[in-house]
N, C-alpha and C positions, 0 to 999 in steps of 0.2 A: 421069505426066510429072515429071522432076525440075526443079527451080526452078534458074534462072540464078545464076549464081555472081557474087557482089557484087564489083566491083572491090576493097575493103578486105580480102576474106575472106583472100585470098594475104598480104598485110602482116600482118595481125592473126594468122594461124597461124603465119608467121615469129616473131612474139613470143612466141608460148605455145611453140613448140620451144625456143626460149633459155630458159624458164621450166622446163623439163623438166629443165634442168642443176643446179637448185638447191632445185626443189620434190619434194614426193611426188606420186606419180600419181594420187591420190586429187585434191590441190588442183590440177593441171594438169587434171585432168577437168572441176572445176569453172569452172577460166578458159575450157575451148572450150564449157560451155553457155552461160556469160555473153556470148561472143563470138557465137555463134549465134544468141541471144535480142536482142542488140543490132543484129544486121544484119538480122533478119527484121522486127524494128520499122523501121528504116530503110526495108527496101523496101516494108513495106506504107506509112507515112506520110509518107515524105520520099523518094521514088523519085528525085527530083532531084539529091540528094547522091551525089556518085560519087567525091570526093577527100577525103582527112583535113582540107585544108584550108578544106574548104567547111562543116565542123560549126560551129556557132556553140551558145553558151550557150542562147538564148533563140531559137527554139522547139527546135532539135535535143534538147539535153540536158535543158532543163527537161520537154520531153514525154517522154523517159524516164524520168524520175522518175517522172511521172504515169502512166505505162504499167504502172509496177511496183506503184502505189499501187492501181490497178485489177486487176490480176493477181488471179486466184485459184487455190487449190490444188485438188487432186484432189477433196476434200473440200465444196468451195464456198467456204471460208473466205479470206479475206485473207492476203497473205504476212506472215509477222511483222516487227516490225523489226528484227529481226538477220538476218533472211534478205536483206530489202531493204538493208538497211544493206551484208552482204557481195557483192552484186550491184555497189551503187555503186563501193565499193574495187575489186573486181576489174577494173571496167571502167576507172576512173582509172588504174591499174597499165597496162593494156594503153595508154590515149591516152599515157602518158607516154612507153613504149617506141617510138612512132612518131615521136618527136622529130627521131630520124635521118633521116626521109625527106625527100625533095627539097624537098616540100611538105607540111610536117607541119602537124599541128594547133593551132590556138590554145592557149596555157596559160590554166589556170583555168577549163576546162569543166567541171570537176567540184570543187568543194570540201568541205571539211571538214564544213560547216554541211549538207550534203546527206545526209549518214550520219545516218539516224535515230537518237535516242537510245536505248540499251539497256533490253529491259522485265526489269529484273530479277524474277524467278517467285519465289514462297515454296516453302521446301523442300517435296517430296513424299513424304515416308516413310509407308508402311502403318502403320495402328495397330496397338499391340502384340497387339490381337485377332487382326484381319486376316493378321499376320505369322506368329503361331502356327500359326493355322490352315492357311495354305498351305504353311508347312514340314511340318506332318503329314501333310498330303495327299501331298506329294511323297517324303517319308521311304521310304515300302515299295516306292515306283514302280520297274520293272525296265526302263523304255524310256528310250531318248537323251534326247529333249526335255527331260524331266521331271527326270531326274537333273544336266541341264546347268542349268536355271533353280535348281535348290536347291544347287549348286555356284556361279554366281554371286551368289545371295542369302548365303552363308557366307561369301565371300570380297572380294564389294564390286568385282569386276571390271565394267568396261563389257561390254556384249553382243558387240560386236564382238571383246574382247581374249579372251573366254571362247572363241568359236567358232574363234581362232587358236591356242589351246593347245597345245604340241608334246606327243606321248605320254609323252616323258620329265620333264614339267613339275614333278614333285613331286621334290623334294632332300631328303635326309637329312642333318642337321645335328649329330648327334651325340646319345646319350643318347635322351629322347623328344621331341627338337625336330626339326619339319619346317618346310618353307617350299616355296610354291609360286612357282614362277618365271613372271610375267605377262609375256607379249610386248610389243613395240612396241604403245602405242595412240595415243590422242588427240594428246598432246604428245609422242609420238614419244621416249618414255623408257620403258624397261623396268625391273622393280621385283621386289622379292622380298616375299611375303606369308605372313606367319607363318598356321600351320594347326594343327587340331585332328586328334584321332580320327576325326570326322564327316566332315570334308573327304575325309580318306584313304579311307574306305571308298567315298565317292562316286565318288571317281578311281578306285579298282579295280573299279566297277562298271562304269564307262565305258570301261576298259580292256578289260575282258572284250567289252562289247557292241560295240567296234569290231573284233573279230576274226571276229563272226560276218557271213554275206554281206549285201549285195555287199560286197566289197573296200573298206578304207577307204584312204583317203590317208595314207600313211606320215608325211606331214608334220605332220599334225592328229590330235589325239586324238577329235574329232568327225567322224566321218564326214558327208561331203557328196556323195553319188552325183549329187545334181542341181547341184551349186554353193553357193558361200556366200551368194548373194542369197538362193535357195529355203529354207536352212537359217536365215537370221536371220529370214524371213518365219513359218517354221513354228513359231519359237520364240515370236514374238509371239502367235500364234494358241493355242499351248498355253497360255500364262500367262493370255490370255482366257479359256478354256475352264477353266483350273482355278480361276480366280476366281468363275467362275460357279458351278461345283461347291460351292463352298466358302461360298456365299452372300453374295460380294463383290460388292455392284450396280454401285459405280464403276469405270468404264472403267480400266484401267492399262496401264502400259508396262513392259518390263523395267528400264528406266533408275530407276524407282523401288525396286526391289530394293537398288540402289546408295545411294539415298538412306537407305533403311531401314538398311542396315548401317553407314552413318555416323553416324547418330543414336544406333543403338543402343551402338556403340564408345563415343562421347562420355558417354552415361549410365553406361557401364560403369567410366568413369574414365580413358580414354585421352586424354592429352592433346593440343592442338591441333596441333605439330610433328610427333608421330607418325601422327595421324590423316592429316596431308598426304602422308606417305610410303606410308601404308597404299593412299591412292586415287589415287597417282600424280599430284599437284597442284604446281604448282610456284611458288602463292602461296596466302597464307592466305585472301584474299579469296575465292576460290572454293570453299574448301572450308567456309566459313563458310555459303555459298549451299547445300549438301548438307544441313547439320544443323538438325533443329529443336528450338528452345527452347521449351518449353511453360510456361504459367504454372507448373505442377506442379514443373519443373526449375527456376524463379526461385524458387520458395516454399524449396525443400529446401536450395537454395545459401545464401538469406538466413538460414534459421535457423541452417546449419551456421556462418556466418560470426559470426552474433549469440551463438553459444553458445559456439565456440572461436575468439576473434578472433587467438590468439597464434600460430596457423598461416599467418596472412595478413601478420603484420608481423616485420620482424626483430628479434630480440631481442639487446639488447648482450651482450658476452660477461660483463660481470661479473654479469649476471642468471641466467646459465645455471646458476651454483651456488650464487645469493645474494650478497650482499654481504660478503664476510669481508674482515675487518680485513688491511690492508697493511703491509709492512713498513716502509715510507716514507710522510711525510707532507709530501712535496714539492708543489709548485702543480698539475701534471699529474696526481697521484694524487687531489687532490683536487676538480679539475675534474672527473674520470673518476666521482669516487662520487656528486658532484651530478647527472651526468648520468644515472647509472643510477638514481639514487633520485627521479627526474624521471621518468623512462621506466616504472618500477615505479608510479607514482602513476596514471600515465597509464594504463596496461593495468588497474590495479584500476578504475580510473573507468569505461573501457568496460564493464565487467562487470556494473556496476550498473543497476538500472531507472530509467528516467525520473522523477526526483523533484528535489524542492527540494536534497535532500542534493548531488545532481550538479552542481548549478551552485556548490555549495562547495568541492567537490573542485576545480572548474574554477578558481576564485580563488588556491586553494592552490596550484595547480600553475602560475599566472600569478605569485604571488610567489616559489615556490621559481626559476622562471626569470629573475627579478629578481635573487635572490640570487647566482645563478650567473655574471649577466652583471657584477654589481658585483665579483665575485671575481676575475673575469678581468681587469678594469681594474687592481685592486689589486697582484694579481701580477706585473703589468707595469711596477711601480714608477712614481715620478713622470715627469711629461713630458718628454721629452730625455735620459733616464737609459738609457744603454748596457748 
C-alpha cells in the first residue's frame, strides 16, 4: 500500500521544480532524495507536524541531524561528513525557499555550524609497481571495459567523463599533436587533454569495438546496451578483477586511476597550473588533494635546490654576464654595482657547505650592505639640498 502523502510534500516539490531552472538534473535528483528522506523522518518521528510553521529547531531539526548520524550505508558503515553535510545544506535551501508560504517555517532552523567539517583524505594513487602491472595487463586487452579503464588511466578523466566520451572525441591539432575532448564533468566545464600515440591506439580499438553488435548509441564512444549505470558498475567490477589478477590485494576504485595520473604528471615536471587544466579543476586546493608528495620526492627537490639554487632566485641583470665596467660612474651606476656585488657574494655563500667560513661571509655581506646604505645617503647630498 502506498504511504499517504505528507502535507509538506506538494510545497517542497514545487520548490524543487523551481530549482530545475538553474541546477543540473543530477543536483535536482539529490534535492528530491533529501526531501523524501526528511518527510519520511517526520512521518515516523513527528507525525503531528503537518505545517512548515510547526517545525522547530529542537526537537525536529536537531532530531534530523541525529537521524543522519545514525543512518547507515548499504555496506553498513556510517555516512561520511561530506554526505551528511550535503543533506543538511540541501534541506536548509528547501526550508529557505518555503519562506513565501502563508505560514512559513521559522528562520534559523538549520545553521552553518550544523554542517559537519569536511574530512580531507590523503591522495590515493597506486604505487608505481601496481600502476605498471595494471597497464601491462590492460595493454593487450581487446574488450571494451579493459580498454576504457586504460584510457581513463592514461588521460586522468573521471569515470563519468570516460563513459560519456563522444565517438569523435579525438582531435588532430597538426603535425603529431593530438588532443582528447573531455565532455562536461563534475564542475560542468569541458576541456582538452593532450594525448600520445598510446591513447590514440586505445581510442581506435574502442571505435572498432563499438561497431560490433549490439548496436552502440551514436552519441557515445562506449557501448551501453543496458544503460549508463550498468556500464559504470561493470567498469568498477572489471577494475577489481584486474587488480586481483595482477596481485593487488587492496580494494581499489576507478577514481584512484585519476589520482595516479595526477601524481605521475607532477613527478614528470608538469606545473601546478597546467595540472589543474588537465584535471579540470577550478582551484589549486583541489588539485593538491589529488597528488601525493612522498619523502622521496621531497629529498629530490631538496637536493636539487641545494645543488643549483640559482634557478630558484632571480639574478640581477648585471650578473647575467658578469660585472662589466660601465661607461659612467654616476651614483645610480655605483649603487647598481654594489647591489650586484652583494647578490653575487650571497649566492656564493649559499653554495658553501656549513662551516665557520660561512659565518665570515655573512659578516662580510652585512658590511657591504652598510657600505651601500652609506653611499646612498652620501649621494643624496647634505640634508635639505635639492
